[in-house]
N, C-alpha and C positions, 0 to 999 in steps of 0.2 A: 788418068783422067786429067784433062786440062780445064781448070775453072777460070772463067773470064767474068769479071764484074764490070758491067757497063754503066754503073751509076755509083760512083765512090767519091765521097767528099774529102779525100785525103789531102788534096791540094788546097782546098778551102781551109782545112785545119792548119796546114803549114803556113800558108801565105796570109790569111786573114786573122787567124787566132794566134799564130805564132807558136804552135805546138811542134815539137820535134817528133816527126813521124817514125824516126828510127828507133824510138823507145816504145816499150809496150804500153798498152792502154792503162794497165794497173800502175805502172811507174808515173805516167803522166797525171793520172787522177790523184795519186799521193802527193806529187809535187804541187799541183794546183791547190790542193787542200792545205798543204803546208804554207804556201805563199798567199793564201786567202783569195785565190782567184775565184770569182763568182761569175760564170758566164750564163747562168740561167736563174730563173726565178726561185727554183728550189734549192739553190746553192750547191748543186752537185756537179757543176761544170757544164750542165745544160746541153751543150752541143755534142751530138753523138760523134764518135770517132773510131777509127781503127788504126793500128800501128803496123809497121812492117813485120814485127815478130808474129803477130796474130795472123796476118795474111799469109806468111810463109808456112806457119803451122797448119793453116787451113788448106794449103795446097794451091793457092791462087797463082796462076801463071801470068796473068795480065790484068791490069786495071786501066780502064778507059776514063779519062777525065774530061768532062764537058766544060768548055770555057763559057762562062756566063757573060752576057753583054754588059 
């Protein structure tokens, strides 16, 4: 089965927030906590994300990224 995600903010996380999408979400959250990164009001990183390891594990074959104006 080929899974296609037509709404994924992986580019936003990479380009705007500066996250390395090649690492897992777990590793990214640990790094942000260690570095004191607070991207949300609750201090948990705030902005949802996915990483390539999770997408591969989930069987995603394609991610469509919408360019925002």
